[in-house]
mmCIF file of the N, C-alpha and C atoms, coordinates in Angstrom:
data_MODEL
# 
_entry.id   MODEL 
# 
loop_
_atom_site.group_PDB 
_atom_site.id 
_atom_site.type_symbol 
_atom_site.label_atom_id 
_atom_site.label_alt_id 
_atom_site.label_comp_id 
_atom_site.label_asym_id 
_atom_site.label_entity_id 
_atom_site.label_seq_id 
_atom_site.pdbx_PDB_ins_code 
_atom_site.Cartn_x 
_atom_site.Cartn_y 
_atom_site.Cartn_z 
_atom_site.occupancy 
_atom_site.B_iso_or_equiv 
_atom_site.pdbx_formal_charge 
_atom_site.auth_seq_id 
_atom_site.auth_comp_id 
_atom_site.auth_asym_id 
_atom_site.auth_atom_id 
_atom_site.pdbx_PDB_model_num 
ATOM 1   N N  . UNK A 1 1  ? 113.954 42.327 103.056 1.00 0.00 ? 1  UNK A N  1 
ATOM 2   C CA . UNK A 1 1  ? 113.360 42.779 104.306 1.00 0.00 ? 1  UNK A CA 1 
ATOM 3   C C  . UNK A 1 1  ? 111.854 42.546 104.238 1.00 0.00 ? 1  UNK A C  1 
ATOM 4   N N  . UNK A 1 2  ? 111.298 42.003 105.313 1.00 0.00 ? 2  UNK A N  1 
ATOM 5   C CA . UNK A 1 2  ? 109.860 41.766 105.375 1.00 0.00 ? 2  UNK A CA 1 
ATOM 6   C C  . UNK A 1 2  ? 109.126 43.059 105.717 1.00 0.00 ? 2  UNK A C  1 
ATOM 7   N N  . UNK A 1 3  ? 107.815 43.029 105.567 1.00 0.00 ? 3  UNK A N  1 
ATOM 8   C CA . UNK A 1 3  ? 107.024 44.209 105.924 1.00 0.00 ? 3  UNK A CA 1 
ATOM 9   C C  . UNK A 1 3  ? 107.152 44.525 107.412 1.00 0.00 ? 3  UNK A C  1 
ATOM 10  N N  . UNK A 1 4  ? 107.195 43.503 108.254 1.00 0.00 ? 4  UNK A N  1 
ATOM 11  C CA . UNK A 1 4  ? 107.349 43.743 109.693 1.00 0.00 ? 4  UNK A CA 1 
ATOM 12  C C  . UNK A 1 4  ? 108.703 44.365 110.010 1.00 0.00 ? 4  UNK A C  1 
ATOM 13  N N  . UNK A 1 5  ? 109.748 43.904 109.334 1.00 0.00 ? 5  UNK A N  1 
ATOM 14  C CA . UNK A 1 5  ? 111.078 44.499 109.530 1.00 0.00 ? 5  UNK A CA 1 
ATOM 15  C C  . UNK A 1 5  ? 111.109 45.944 109.045 1.00 0.00 ? 5  UNK A C  1 
ATOM 16  N N  . UNK A 1 6  ? 110.398 46.200 107.978 1.00 0.00 ? 6  UNK A N  1 
ATOM 17  C CA . UNK A 1 6  ? 110.302 47.556 107.447 1.00 0.00 ? 6  UNK A CA 1 
ATOM 18  C C  . UNK A 1 6  ? 109.593 48.464 108.452 1.00 0.00 ? 6  UNK A C  1 
ATOM 19  N N  . UNK A 1 7  ? 108.498 47.979 109.027 1.00 0.00 ? 7  UNK A N  1 
ATOM 20  C CA . UNK A 1 7  ? 107.786 48.759 110.046 1.00 0.00 ? 7  UNK A CA 1 
ATOM 21  C C  . UNK A 1 7  ? 108.698 49.037 111.232 1.00 0.00 ? 7  UNK A C  1 
ATOM 22  N N  . UNK A 1 8  ? 109.476 48.048 111.630 1.00 0.00 ? 8  UNK A N  1 
ATOM 23  C CA . UNK A 1 8  ? 110.395 48.225 112.747 1.00 0.00 ? 8  UNK A CA 1 
ATOM 24  C C  . UNK A 1 8  ? 111.443 49.283 112.433 1.00 0.00 ? 8  UNK A C  1 
ATOM 25  N N  . UNK A 1 9  ? 111.944 49.296 111.213 1.00 0.00 ? 9  UNK A N  1 
ATOM 26  C CA . UNK A 1 9  ? 112.929 50.301 110.810 1.00 0.00 ? 9  UNK A CA 1 
ATOM 27  C C  . UNK A 1 9  ? 112.331 51.704 110.885 1.00 0.00 ? 9  UNK A C  1 
ATOM 28  N N  . UNK A 1 10 ? 111.086 51.851 110.448 1.00 0.00 ? 10 UNK A N  1 
ATOM 29  C CA . UNK A 1 10 ? 110.408 53.149 110.520 1.00 0.00 ? 10 UNK A CA 1 
ATOM 30  C C  . UNK A 1 10 ? 110.185 53.540 111.974 1.00 0.00 ? 10 UNK A C  1 
ATOM 31  N N  . UNK A 1 11 ? 109.775 52.592 112.802 1.00 0.00 ? 11 UNK A N  1 
ATOM 32  C CA . UNK A 1 11 ? 109.567 52.880 114.224 1.00 0.00 ? 11 UNK A CA 1 
ATOM 33  C C  . UNK A 1 11 ? 110.859 53.306 114.912 1.00 0.00 ? 11 UNK A C  1 
ATOM 34  N N  . UNK A 1 12 ? 111.972 52.695 114.535 1.00 0.00 ? 12 UNK A N  1 
ATOM 35  C CA . UNK A 1 12 ? 113.264 53.082 115.116 1.00 0.00 ? 12 UNK A CA 1 
ATOM 36  C C  . UNK A 1 12 ? 113.608 54.523 114.757 1.00 0.00 ? 12 UNK A C  1 
ATOM 37  N N  . UNK A 1 13 ? 113.316 54.915 113.533 1.00 0.00 ? 13 UNK A N  1 
ATOM 38  C CA . UNK A 1 13 ? 113.561 56.297 113.120 1.00 0.00 ? 13 UNK A CA 1 
ATOM 39  C C  . UNK A 1 13 ? 112.655 57.244 113.891 1.00 0.00 ? 13 UNK A C  1 
ATOM 40  N N  . UNK A 1 14 ? 111.378 56.897 114.016 1.00 0.00 ? 14 UNK A N  1 
ATOM 41  C CA . UNK A 1 14 ? 110.446 57.757 114.748 1.00 0.00 ? 14 UNK A CA 1 
ATOM 42  C C  . UNK A 1 14 ? 110.874 57.870 116.207 1.00 0.00 ? 14 UNK A C  1 
ATOM 43  N N  . UNK A 1 15 ? 111.313 56.773 116.794 1.00 0.00 ? 15 UNK A N  1 
ATOM 44  C CA . UNK A 1 15 ? 111.750 56.801 118.190 1.00 0.00 ? 15 UNK A CA 1 
ATOM 45  C C  . UNK A 1 15 ? 112.929 57.741 118.386 1.00 0.00 ? 15 UNK A C  1 
ATOM 46  N N  . UNK A 1 16 ? 113.815 57.811 117.408 1.00 0.00 ? 16 UNK A N  1 
ATOM 47  C CA . UNK A 1 16 ? 114.953 58.728 117.500 1.00 0.00 ? 16 UNK A CA 1 
ATOM 48  C C  . UNK A 1 16 ? 114.524 60.180 117.314 1.00 0.00 ? 16 UNK A C  1 
ATOM 49  N N  . UNK A 1 17 ? 113.557 60.407 116.433 1.00 0.00 ? 17 UNK A N  1 
ATOM 50  C CA . UNK A 1 17 ? 113.102 61.767 116.130 1.00 0.00 ? 17 UNK A CA 1 
ATOM 51  C C  . UNK A 1 17 ? 112.174 62.308 117.209 1.00 0.00 ? 17 UNK A C  1 
ATOM 52  N N  . UNK A 1 18 ? 111.326 61.438 117.738 1.00 0.00 ? 18 UNK A N  1 
ATOM 53  C CA . UNK A 1 18 ? 110.344 61.844 118.752 1.00 0.00 ? 18 UNK A CA 1 
ATOM 54  C C  . UNK A 1 18 ? 110.445 60.899 119.949 1.00 0.00 ? 18 UNK A C  1 
ATOM 55  N N  . UNK A 1 19 ? 111.521 61.030 120.739 1.00 0.00 ? 19 UNK A N  1 
ATOM 56  C CA . UNK A 1 19 ? 111.771 60.063 121.816 1.00 0.00 ? 19 UNK A CA 1 
ATOM 57  C C  . UNK A 1 19 ? 110.707 60.036 122.921 1.00 0.00 ? 19 UNK A C  1 
ATOM 58  N N  . UNK A 1 20 ? 109.912 61.076 123.045 1.00 0.00 ? 20 UNK A N  1 
ATOM 59  C CA . UNK A 1 20 ? 108.901 61.115 124.089 1.00 0.00 ? 20 UNK A CA 1 
ATOM 60  C C  . UNK A 1 20 ? 107.588 60.440 123.691 1.00 0.00 ? 20 UNK A C  1 
ATOM 61  N N  . UNK A 1 21 ? 107.468 60.051 122.447 1.00 0.00 ? 21 UNK A N  1 
ATOM 62  C CA . UNK A 1 21 ? 106.237 59.421 121.970 1.00 0.00 ? 21 UNK A CA 1 
ATOM 63  C C  . UNK A 1 21 ? 106.171 57.960 122.406 1.00 0.00 ? 21 UNK A C  1 
ATOM 64  N N  . UNK A 1 22 ? 104.969 57.510 122.779 1.00 0.00 ? 22 UNK A N  1 
ATOM 65  C CA . UNK A 1 22 ? 104.733 56.106 123.116 1.00 0.00 ? 22 UNK A CA 1 
ATOM 66  C C  . UNK A 1 22 ? 104.348 55.370 121.830 1.00 0.00 ? 22 UNK A C  1 
ATOM 67  N N  . UNK A 1 23 ? 105.256 54.587 121.325 1.00 0.00 ? 23 UNK A N  1 
ATOM 68  C CA . UNK A 1 23 ? 105.029 53.904 120.053 1.00 0.00 ? 23 UNK A CA 1 
ATOM 69  C C  . UNK A 1 23 ? 104.412 52.520 120.227 1.00 0.00 ? 23 UNK A C  1 
ATOM 70  N N  . UNK A 1 24 ? 104.228 52.090 121.452 1.00 0.00 ? 24 UNK A N  1 
ATOM 71  C CA . UNK A 1 24 ? 103.721 50.759 121.716 1.00 0.00 ? 24 UNK A CA 1 
ATOM 72  C C  . UNK A 1 24 ? 102.260 50.550 121.376 1.00 0.00 ? 24 UNK A C  1 
ATOM 73  N N  . UNK A 1 25 ? 101.504 51.627 121.269 1.00 0.00 ? 25 UNK A N  1 
ATOM 74  C CA . UNK A 1 25 ? 100.056 51.487 121.042 1.00 0.00 ? 25 UNK A CA 1 
ATOM 75  C C  . UNK A 1 25 ? 99.622  52.011 119.675 1.00 0.00 ? 25 UNK A C  1 
ATOM 76  N N  . UNK A 1 26 ? 100.557 52.116 118.757 1.00 0.00 ? 26 UNK A N  1 
ATOM 77  C CA . UNK A 1 26 ? 100.209 52.640 117.438 1.00 0.00 ? 26 UNK A CA 1 
ATOM 78  C C  . UNK A 1 26 ? 99.336  51.658 116.668 1.00 0.00 ? 26 UNK A C  1 
ATOM 79  N N  . UNK A 1 27 ? 98.335  52.195 116.019 1.00 0.00 ? 27 UNK A N  1 
ATOM 80  C CA . UNK A 1 27 ? 97.534  51.404 115.094 1.00 0.00 ? 27 UNK A CA 1 
ATOM 81  C C  . UNK A 1 27 ? 98.251  51.455 113.753 1.00 0.00 ? 27 UNK A C  1 
ATOM 82  N N  . UNK A 1 28 ? 98.510  50.310 113.188 1.00 0.00 ? 28 UNK A N  1 
ATOM 83  C CA . UNK A 1 28 ? 99.318  50.241 111.973 1.00 0.00 ? 28 UNK A CA 1 
ATOM 84  C C  . UNK A 1 28 ? 98.599  50.753 110.740 1.00 0.00 ? 28 UNK A C  1 
ATOM 85  N N  . UNK A 1 29 ? 97.265  50.822 110.791 1.00 0.00 ? 29 UNK A N  1 
ATOM 86  C CA . UNK A 1 29 ? 96.515  51.270 109.622 1.00 0.00 ? 29 UNK A CA 1 
ATOM 87  C C  . UNK A 1 29 ? 96.020  52.709 109.749 1.00 0.00 ? 29 UNK A C  1 
ATOM 88  N N  . UNK A 1 30 ? 96.362  53.398 110.840 1.00 0.00 ? 30 UNK A N  1 
ATOM 89  C CA . UNK A 1 30 ? 95.934  54.784 111.045 1.00 0.00 ? 30 UNK A CA 1 
ATOM 90  C C  . UNK A 1 30 ? 97.086  55.736 110.741 1.00 0.00 ? 30 UNK A C  1 
ATOM 91  N N  . UNK A 1 31 ? 96.728  56.926 110.317 1.00 0.00 ? 31 UNK A N  1 
ATOM 92  C CA . UNK A 1 31 ? 97.751  57.924 109.974 1.00 0.00 ? 31 UNK A CA 1 
ATOM 93  C C  . UNK A 1 31 ? 98.648  58.215 111.176 1.00 0.00 ? 31 UNK A C  1 
ATOM 94  N N  . UNK A 1 32 ? 99.948  58.192 110.940 1.00 0.00 ? 32 UNK A N  1 
ATOM 95  C CA . UNK A 1 32 ? 100.912 58.456 112.008 1.00 0.00 ? 32 UNK A CA 1 
ATOM 96  C C  . UNK A 1 32 ? 100.722 59.855 112.587 1.00 0.00 ? 32 UNK A C  1 
ATOM 97  N N  . UNK A 1 33 ? 100.487 60.832 111.740 1.00 0.00 ? 33 UNK A N  1 
ATOM 98  C CA . UNK A 1 33 ? 100.344 62.208 112.216 1.00 0.00 ? 33 UNK A CA 1 
ATOM 99  C C  . UNK A 1 33 ? 99.087  62.387 113.065 1.00 0.00 ? 33 UNK A C  1 
ATOM 100 N N  . UNK A 1 34 ? 98.088  61.525 112.906 1.00 0.00 ? 34 UNK A N  1 
ATOM 101 C CA . UNK A 1 34 ? 96.895  61.580 113.752 1.00 0.00 ? 34 UNK A CA 1 
ATOM 102 C C  . UNK A 1 34 ? 97.149  60.943 115.120 1.00 0.00 ? 34 UNK A C  1 
ATOM 103 N N  . UNK A 1 35 ? 98.143  60.061 115.195 1.00 0.00 ? 35 UNK A N  1 
ATOM 104 C CA . UNK A 1 35 ? 98.415  59.335 116.430 1.00 0.00 ? 35 UNK A CA 1 
ATOM 105 C C  . UNK A 1 35 ? 99.575  59.923 117.235 1.00 0.00 ? 35 UNK A C  1 
ATOM 106 N N  . UNK A 1 36 ? 100.457 60.625 116.564 1.00 0.00 ? 36 UNK A N  1 
ATOM 107 C CA . UNK A 1 36 ? 101.665 61.150 117.196 1.00 0.00 ? 36 UNK A CA 1 
ATOM 108 C C  . UNK A 1 36 ? 101.734 62.658 117.012 1.00 0.00 ? 36 UNK A C  1 
ATOM 109 N N  . UNK A 1 37 ? 102.517 63.287 117.827 1.00 0.00 ? 37 UNK A N  1 
ATOM 110 C CA . UNK A 1 37 ? 102.707 64.726 117.718 1.00 0.00 ? 37 UNK A CA 1 
ATOM 111 C C  . UNK A 1 37 ? 103.853 65.020 116.743 1.00 0.00 ? 37 UNK A C  1 
ATOM 112 N N  . UNK A 1 38 ? 103.649 64.638 115.493 1.00 0.00 ? 38 UNK A N  1 
ATOM 113 C CA . UNK A 1 38 ? 104.658 64.860 114.459 1.00 0.00 ? 38 UNK A CA 1 
ATOM 114 C C  . UNK A 1 38 ? 104.251 66.056 113.614 1.00 0.00 ? 38 UNK A C  1 
ATOM 115 N N  . UNK A 1 39 ? 105.173 66.991 113.455 1.00 0.00 ? 39 UNK A N  1 
ATOM 116 C CA . UNK A 1 39 ? 104.897 68.111 112.559 1.00 0.00 ? 39 UNK A CA 1 
ATOM 117 C C  . UNK A 1 39 ? 105.584 67.854 111.219 1.00 0.00 ? 39 UNK A C  1 
ATOM 118 N N  . UNK A 1 40 ? 105.471 68.800 110.326 1.00 0.00 ? 40 UNK A N  1 
ATOM 119 C CA . UNK A 1 40 ? 106.029 68.595 108.985 1.00 0.00 ? 40 UNK A CA 1 
ATOM 120 C C  . UNK A 1 40 ? 107.551 68.447 109.014 1.00 0.00 ? 40 UNK A C  1 
ATOM 121 N N  . UNK A 1 41 ? 108.215 69.129 109.931 1.00 0.00 ? 41 UNK A N  1 
ATOM 122 C CA . UNK A 1 41 ? 109.674 68.985 110.044 1.00 0.00 ? 41 UNK A CA 1 
ATOM 123 C C  . UNK A 1 41 ? 110.047 67.582 110.531 1.00 0.00 ? 41 UNK A C  1 
ATOM 124 N N  . UNK A 1 42 ? 109.267 67.039 111.469 1.00 0.00 ? 42 UNK A N  1 
ATOM 125 C CA . UNK A 1 42 ? 109.507 65.669 111.928 1.00 0.00 ? 42 UNK A CA 1 
ATOM 126 C C  . UNK A 1 42 ? 109.356 64.688 110.762 1.00 0.00 ? 42 UNK A C  1 
ATOM 127 N N  . UNK A 1 43 ? 108.326 64.908 109.956 1.00 0.00 ? 43 UNK A N  1 
ATOM 128 C CA . UNK A 1 43 ? 108.099 64.030 108.817 1.00 0.00 ? 43 UNK A CA 1 
ATOM 129 C C  . UNK A 1 43 ? 109.276 64.106 107.843 1.00 0.00 ? 43 UNK A C  1 
ATOM 130 N N  . UNK A 1 44 ? 109.762 65.304 107.581 1.00 0.00 ? 44 UNK A N  1 
ATOM 131 C CA . UNK A 1 44 ? 110.924 65.450 106.703 1.00 0.00 ? 44 UNK A CA 1 
ATOM 132 C C  . UNK A 1 44 ? 112.151 64.768 107.298 1.00 0.00 ? 44 UNK A C  1 
ATOM 133 N N  . UNK A 1 45 ? 112.280 64.826 108.627 1.00 0.00 ? 45 UNK A N  1 
ATOM 134 C CA . UNK A 1 45 ? 113.383 64.130 109.290 1.00 0.00 ? 45 UNK A CA 1 
ATOM 135 C C  . UNK A 1 45 ? 113.288 62.623 109.062 1.00 0.00 ? 45 UNK A C  1 
ATOM 136 N N  . UNK A 1 46 ? 112.085 62.086 109.082 1.00 0.00 ? 46 UNK A N  1 
ATOM 137 C CA . UNK A 1 46 ? 111.891 60.657 108.825 1.00 0.00 ? 46 UNK A CA 1 
ATOM 138 C C  . UNK A 1 46 ? 112.370 60.318 107.411 1.00 0.00 ? 46 UNK A C  1 
ATOM 139 N N  . UNK A 1 47 ? 111.962 61.132 106.445 1.00 0.00 ? 47 UNK A N  1 
ATOM 140 C CA . UNK A 1 47 ? 112.363 60.914 105.050 1.00 0.00 ? 47 UNK A CA 1 
ATOM 141 C C  . UNK A 1 47 ? 113.886 60.999 104.915 1.00 0.00 ? 47 UNK A C  1 
ATOM 142 N N  . UNK A 1 48 ? 114.486 61.984 105.583 1.00 0.00 ? 48 UNK A N  1 
ATOM 143 C CA . UNK A 1 48 ? 115.937 62.158 105.500 1.00 0.00 ? 48 UNK A CA 1 
ATOM 144 C C  . UNK A 1 48 ? 116.671 60.982 106.152 1.00 0.00 ? 48 UNK A C  1 
ATOM 145 N N  . UNK A 1 49 ? 116.142 60.481 107.260 1.00 0.00 ? 49 UNK A N  1 
ATOM 146 C CA . UNK A 1 49 ? 116.764 59.338 107.932 1.00 0.00 ? 49 UNK A CA 1 
ATOM 147 C C  . UNK A 1 49 ? 116.651 58.067 107.095 1.00 0.00 ? 49 UNK A C  1 
ATOM 148 N N  . UNK A 1 50 ? 115.545 57.903 106.376 1.00 0.00 ? 50 UNK A N  1 
ATOM 149 C CA . UNK A 1 50 ? 115.424 56.755 105.468 1.00 0.00 ? 50 UNK A CA 1 
ATOM 150 C C  . UNK A 1 50 ? 116.541 56.791 104.430 1.00 0.00 ? 50 UNK A C  1 
ATOM 151 N N  . UNK A 1 51 ? 116.840 57.984 103.937 1.00 0.00 ? 51 UNK A N  1 
ATOM 152 C CA . UNK A 1 51 ? 117.918 58.121 102.952 1.00 0.00 ? 51 UNK A CA 1 
ATOM 153 C C  . UNK A 1 51 ? 119.274 57.887 103.602 1.00 0.00 ? 51 UNK A C  1 
ATOM 154 N N  . UNK A 1 52 ? 119.481 58.506 104.766 1.00 0.00 ? 52 UNK A N  1 
ATOM 155 C CA . UNK A 1 52 ? 120.785 58.418 105.427 1.00 0.00 ? 52 UNK A CA 1 
ATOM 156 C C  . UNK A 1 52 ? 121.094 56.998 105.910 1.00 0.00 ? 52 UNK A C  1 
ATOM 157 N N  . UNK A 1 53 ? 120.143 56.367 106.564 1.00 0.00 ? 53 UNK A N  1 
ATOM 158 C CA . UNK A 1 53 ? 120.374 55.046 107.159 1.00 0.00 ? 53 UNK A CA 1 
ATOM 159 C C  . UNK A 1 53 ? 120.272 53.905 106.162 1.00 0.00 ? 53 UNK A C  1 
ATOM 160 N N  . UNK A 1 54 ? 119.372 54.059 105.184 1.00 0.00 ? 54 UNK A N  1 
ATOM 161 C CA . UNK A 1 54 ? 119.053 52.916 104.325 1.00 0.00 ? 54 UNK A CA 1 
ATOM 162 C C  . UNK A 1 54 ? 119.237 53.183 102.836 1.00 0.00 ? 54 UNK A C  1 
ATOM 163 N N  . UNK A 1 55 ? 119.621 54.413 102.474 1.00 0.00 ? 55 UNK A N  1 
ATOM 164 C CA . UNK A 1 55 ? 119.834 54.727 101.071 1.00 0.00 ? 55 UNK A CA 1 
ATOM 165 C C  . UNK A 1 55 ? 118.565 54.769 100.243 1.00 0.00 ? 55 UNK A C  1 
ATOM 166 N N  . UNK A 1 56 ? 117.434 55.009 100.900 1.00 0.00 ? 56 UNK A N  1 
ATOM 167 C CA . UNK A 1 56 ? 116.150 55.014 100.198 1.00 0.00 ? 56 UNK A CA 1 
ATOM 168 C C  . UNK A 1 56 ? 115.693 56.455 99.982  1.00 0.00 ? 56 UNK A C  1 
ATOM 169 N N  . UNK A 1 57 ? 115.493 56.798 98.728  1.00 0.00 ? 57 UNK A N  1 
ATOM 170 C CA . UNK A 1 57 ? 115.000 58.117 98.351  1.00 0.00 ? 57 UNK A CA 1 
ATOM 171 C C  . UNK A 1 57 ? 113.478 58.061 98.256  1.00 0.00 ? 57 UNK A C  1 
ATOM 172 N N  . UNK A 1 58 ? 112.824 59.026 98.880  1.00 0.00 ? 58 UNK A N  1 
ATOM 173 C CA . UNK A 1 58 ? 111.369 59.137 98.787  1.00 0.00 ? 58 UNK A CA 1 
ATOM 174 C C  . UNK A 1 58 ? 111.074 60.497 98.162  1.00 0.00 ? 58 UNK A C  1 
ATOM 175 N N  . UNK A 1 59 ? 110.633 60.520 96.906  1.00 0.00 ? 59 UNK A N  1 
ATOM 176 C CA . UNK A 1 59 ? 110.318 61.800 96.280  1.00 0.00 ? 59 UNK A CA 1 
ATOM 177 C C  . UNK A 1 59 ? 109.102 62.443 96.950  1.00 0.00 ? 59 UNK A C  1 
ATOM 178 N N  . UNK A 1 60 ? 109.073 63.755 96.923  1.00 0.00 ? 60 UNK A N  1 
ATOM 179 C CA . UNK A 1 60 ? 107.987 64.489 97.570  1.00 0.00 ? 60 UNK A CA 1 
ATOM 180 C C  . UNK A 1 60 ? 106.619 64.036 97.081  1.00 0.00 ? 60 UNK A C  1 
ATOM 181 N N  . UNK A 1 61 ? 106.521 63.674 95.831  1.00 0.00 ? 61 UNK A N  1 
ATOM 182 C CA . UNK A 1 61 ? 105.243 63.224 95.276  1.00 0.00 ? 61 UNK A CA 1 
ATOM 183 C C  . UNK A 1 61 ? 104.753 61.920 95.912  1.00 0.00 ? 61 UNK A C  1 
ATOM 184 N N  . UNK A 1 62 ? 105.646 61.198 96.605  1.00 0.00 ? 62 UNK A N  1 
ATOM 185 C CA . UNK A 1 62 ? 105.273 59.930 97.245  1.00 0.00 ? 62 UNK A CA 1 
ATOM 186 C C  . UNK A 1 62 ? 105.092 60.042 98.758  1.00 0.00 ? 62 UNK A C  1 
ATOM 187 N N  . UNK A 1 63 ? 105.224 61.224 99.316  1.00 0.00 ? 63 UNK A N  1 
ATOM 188 C CA . UNK A 1 63 ? 105.133 61.383 100.771 1.00 0.00 ? 63 UNK A CA 1 
ATOM 189 C C  . UNK A 1 63 ? 103.842 60.812 101.339 1.00 0.00 ? 63 UNK A C  1 
ATOM 190 N N  . UNK A 1 64 ? 102.733 60.920 100.606 1.00 0.00 ? 64 UNK A N  1 
ATOM 191 C CA . UNK A 1 64 ? 101.458 60.413 101.116 1.00 0.00 ? 64 UNK A CA 1 
ATOM 192 C C  . UNK A 1 64 ? 101.494 58.897 101.313 1.00 0.00 ? 64 UNK A C  1 
ATOM 193 N N  . UNK A 1 65 ? 102.446 58.218 100.664 1.00 0.00 ? 65 UNK A N  1 
ATOM 194 C CA . UNK A 1 65 ? 102.591 56.772 100.820 1.00 0.00 ? 65 UNK A CA 1 
ATOM 195 C C  . UNK A 1 65 ? 103.128 56.393 102.200 1.00 0.00 ? 65 UNK A C  1 
ATOM 196 N N  . UNK A 1 66 ? 103.607 57.386 102.951 1.00 0.00 ? 66 UNK A N  1 
ATOM 197 C CA . UNK A 1 66 ? 104.182 57.137 104.273 1.00 0.00 ? 66 UNK A CA 1 
ATOM 198 C C  . UNK A 1 66 ? 103.240 57.562 105.391 1.00 0.00 ? 66 UNK A C  1 
ATOM 199 N N  . UNK A 1 67 ? 101.955 57.588 105.122 1.00 0.00 ? 67 UNK A N  1 
ATOM 200 C CA . UNK A 1 67 ? 100.986 58.091 106.091 1.00 0.00 ? 67 UNK A CA 1 
ATOM 201 C C  . UNK A 1 67 ? 100.836 57.192 107.317 1.00 0.00 ? 67 UNK A C  1 
ATOM 202 N N  . UNK A 1 68 ? 100.782 55.895 107.120 1.00 0.00 ? 68 UNK A N  1 
ATOM 203 C CA . UNK A 1 68 ? 100.603 54.948 108.231 1.00 0.00 ? 68 UNK A CA 1 
ATOM 204 C C  . UNK A 1 68 ? 101.738 53.930 108.202 1.00 0.00 ? 68 UNK A C  1 
ATOM 205 N N  . UNK A 1 69 ? 101.854 53.151 109.268 1.00 0.00 ? 69 UNK A N  1 
ATOM 206 C CA . UNK A 1 69 ? 102.882 52.101 109.266 1.00 0.00 ? 69 UNK A CA 1 
ATOM 207 C C  . UNK A 1 69 ? 102.629 51.082 108.159 1.00 0.00 ? 69 UNK A C  1 
ATOM 208 N N  . UNK A 1 70 ? 101.352 50.727 107.965 1.00 0.00 ? 70 UNK A N  1 
ATOM 209 C CA . UNK A 1 70 ? 101.038 49.767 106.898 1.00 0.00 ? 70 UNK A CA 1 
ATOM 210 C C  . UNK A 1 70 ? 101.413 50.318 105.525 1.00 0.00 ? 70 UNK A C  1 
ATOM 211 N N  . UNK A 1 71 ? 101.074 51.587 105.274 1.00 0.00 ? 71 UNK A N  1 
ATOM 212 C CA . UNK A 1 71 ? 101.397 52.151 103.962 1.00 0.00 ? 71 UNK A CA 1 
ATOM 213 C C  . UNK A 1 71 ? 102.907 52.339 103.805 1.00 0.00 ? 71 UNK A C  1 
ATOM 214 N N  . UNK A 1 72 ? 103.602 52.643 104.904 1.00 0.00 ? 72 UNK A N  1 
ATOM 215 C CA . UNK A 1 72 ? 105.066 52.714 104.868 1.00 0.00 ? 72 UNK A CA 1 
ATOM 216 C C  . UNK A 1 72 ? 105.633 51.364 104.432 1.00 0.00 ? 72 UNK A C  1 
ATOM 217 N N  . UNK A 1 73 ? 105.143 50.299 105.043 1.00 0.00 ? 73 UNK A N  1 
ATOM 218 C CA . UNK A 1 73 ? 105.635 48.960 104.728 1.00 0.00 ? 73 UNK A CA 1 
ATOM 219 C C  . UNK A 1 73 ? 105.340 48.600 103.277 1.00 0.00 ? 73 UNK A C  1 
ATOM 220 N N  . UNK A 1 74 ? 104.131 48.912 102.813 1.00 0.00 ? 74 UNK A N  1 
ATOM 221 C CA . UNK A 1 74 ? 103.772 48.610 101.426 1.00 0.00 ? 74 UNK A CA 1 
ATOM 222 C C  . UNK A 1 74 ? 104.676 49.358 100.450 1.00 0.00 ? 74 UNK A C  1 
ATOM 223 N N  . UNK A 1 75 ? 104.973 50.609 100.757 1.00 0.00 ? 75 UNK A N  1 
ATOM 224 C CA . UNK A 1 75 ? 105.779 51.433 99.862  1.00 0.00 ? 75 UNK A CA 1 
ATOM 225 C C  . UNK A 1 75 ? 107.269 51.123 99.976  1.00 0.00 ? 75 UNK A C  1 
ATOM 226 N N  . UNK A 1 76 ? 107.758 50.946 101.192 1.00 0.00 ? 76 UNK A N  1 
ATOM 227 C CA . UNK A 1 76 ? 109.196 50.837 101.414 1.00 0.00 ? 76 UNK A CA 1 
ATOM 228 C C  . UNK A 1 76 ? 109.765 49.424 101.247 1.00 0.00 ? 76 UNK A C  1 
ATOM 229 N N  . UNK A 1 77 ? 108.985 48.395 101.524 1.00 0.00 ? 77 UNK A N  1 
ATOM 230 C CA . UNK A 1 77 ? 109.509 47.029 101.460 1.00 0.00 ? 77 UNK A CA 1 
ATOM 231 C C  . UNK A 1 77 ? 110.165 46.715 100.119 1.00 0.00 ? 77 UNK A C  1 
ATOM 232 N N  . UNK A 1 78 ? 109.522 47.037 98.985  1.00 0.00 ? 78 UNK A N  1 
ATOM 233 C CA . UNK A 1 78 ? 110.203 46.768 97.706  1.00 0.00 ? 78 UNK A CA 1 
ATOM 234 C C  . UNK A 1 78 ? 111.496 47.585 97.550  1.00 0.00 ? 78 UNK A C  1 
ATOM 235 N N  . UNK A 1 79 ? 111.525 48.772 98.119  1.00 0.00 ? 79 UNK A N  1 
ATOM 236 C CA . UNK A 1 79 ? 112.738 49.606 98.029  1.00 0.00 ? 79 UNK A CA 1 
ATOM 237 C C  . UNK A 1 79 ? 113.873 49.011 98.877  1.00 0.00 ? 79 UNK A C  1 
ATOM 238 N N  . UNK A 1 80 ? 113.532 48.499 100.078 1.00 0.00 ? 80 UNK A N  1 
ATOM 239 C CA . UNK A 1 80 ? 114.533 47.834 100.893 1.00 0.00 ? 80 UNK A CA 1 
ATOM 240 C C  . UNK A 1 80 ? 115.054 46.597 100.162 1.00 0.00 ? 80 UNK A C  1 
ATOM 241 N N  . UNK A 1 81 ? 114.155 45.843 99.538  1.00 0.00 ? 81 UNK A N  1 
ATOM 242 C CA . UNK A 1 81 ? 114.541 44.636 98.818  1.00 0.00 ? 81 UNK A CA 1 
ATOM 243 C C  . UNK A 1 81 ? 115.461 44.984 97.655  1.00 0.00 ? 81 UNK A C  1 
ATOM 244 N N  . UNK A 1 82 ? 115.156 46.063 96.960  1.00 0.00 ? 82 UNK A N  1 
ATOM 245 C CA . UNK A 1 82 ? 115.998 46.490 95.845  1.00 0.00 ? 82 UNK A CA 1 
ATOM 246 C C  . UNK A 1 82 ? 117.383 46.915 96.319  1.00 0.00 ? 82 UNK A C  1 
ATOM 247 N N  . UNK A 1 83 ? 117.446 47.431 97.568  1.00 0.00 ? 83 UNK A N  1 
ATOM 248 C CA . UNK A 1 83 ? 118.717 47.851 98.142  1.00 0.00 ? 83 UNK A CA 1 
ATOM 249 C C  . UNK A 1 83 ? 119.503 46.650 98.684  1.00 0.00 ? 83 UNK A C  1 
ATOM 250 N N  . UNK A 1 84 ? 118.842 45.495 98.760  1.00 0.00 ? 84 UNK A N  1 
ATOM 251 C CA . UNK A 1 84 ? 119.495 44.309 99.278  1.00 0.00 ? 84 UNK A CA 1 
ATOM 252 C C  . UNK A 1 84 ? 119.551 44.290 100.789 1.00 0.00 ? 84 UNK A C  1 
ATOM 253 N N  . UNK A 1 85 ? 118.622 44.993 101.432 1.00 0.00 ? 85 UNK A N  1 
ATOM 254 C CA . UNK A 1 85 ? 118.601 45.062 102.904 1.00 0.00 ? 85 UNK A CA 1 
ATOM 255 C C  . UNK A 1 85 ? 117.660 44.055 103.478 1.00 0.00 ? 85 UNK A C  1 
# 
């Protein structure tokens, strides 16, 4: 999976969790929580959906790696590749 595909997968999860958010104008290098109305439960839902949909475990110590779309892609792309996705 490419970094762009990884970003798309994260955006699909966010769209399901926060359907009222406008994801079309997100800055990929800015913190998601600064751009969207995501609370800590929403963030945990994102982590849980990554596990449920893609089999990717994100330990709590790595949560800061999911701050922006760019950092999500940097962190998750190798995990998707390891999963063969």
